[in-house]
N, C-alpha and C positions, 0 to 999 in steps of 0.2 A: 505494499499499499504506500503510495506516494503521499509526503503531505508539503507544504508549504512554509514549515517552519526550519529555522536556523538553530542550531545547538550551539549556543555561546555557555562555556564553563558549567555545562550541563544544563542550562536553563533554555527549555524551547521557546524561540521567539519569532514573529513574524519578520519578516525582511524589513517591513517599514517600520517596526520597533527598533529593529539592530541599527537600519538608517538613523533613524532619530538619535538614538543613542551614540554612535559612531559622531555624529555632527555634534551634540553637546559636548563630547570629551574632547573634541577637535578645538574647541574654545577656551580661552586661557580661563575664563571664568566656571566654566562647566555649566553653563546657561542655555535657555531656550526662551527669548522673549519675543515673539512676533509682534510685528507693529498692527496687524489686524487678527481678527480671531481666527483661530487653526480652522483648516478646513476639516473634513470629516474622518479622511485617513490619517492625517497628522495628530488630530485629537484621540481618536481611538489608540494609537499607539502611545500617545502620551498618556493616557490613561491606564492602559495596560503596564507602563513601565513604572507609574505610580503604584498600582496594587502589586507588583512585585517588589518594592521598596527600593528600586533603583534610582529613582528620582523622587523630588517631592515638589510640590505646587507651593507658591508664595502667597502668603495672607496679607492683607492691610492689617494694622493695628486695631482696627475695629471688626476683624475677621470675616472680612470680603474677600473672596478668591481673585487672584490676578492672572491673568495670561502670562505667567513667569514661570519657570520650572528651573531646577537645578538637579545635578547628580548629588546624590547622599555621599557621606563621608565613608559609609560603609560600602556603597558600591565603587567607591575610588580604591579602595583597598582591595575590593573582589576583582576590579579590573586589571590590579598590578600583579594578581597570581599568574605564574607562567603559562598555564593552559588556557585562562581566558585571554591575556593578552593574545595568546596566540591566534584564538579564536577571531578575536577583535580585529588585528590585523589582517586576517584572510577574508574577513567580510570587508573590511575597507578597500580591498584591492580587488574583490568581486565587484563592489559598487563602482569602483574607479574604471573598471573595465566595461561594466556596462554603460555607465555615464559617457566614456570617450568613443562609444559605438555610434 
């Protein structure tokens, strides 16, 4: 049975989730703060990454949710594990090859 999932450090994620994560990791502050509301695919990826504990969403002091997310400290440590780092690097090469085509 074929799936549309990628395994990153033993965690099965959709390609859109891995793409979002690698993009956030590439930024110096590890954030994603789009100027406009994320589209349906990006929003689903962000929501799943939040549910997995990989990223968290920012809130205002009043408790309102912002359209801004950051990679958690725990996920930064997870990404630094050799197996996870190798999986992420492979995914980045796959995405680069797809985008260059």
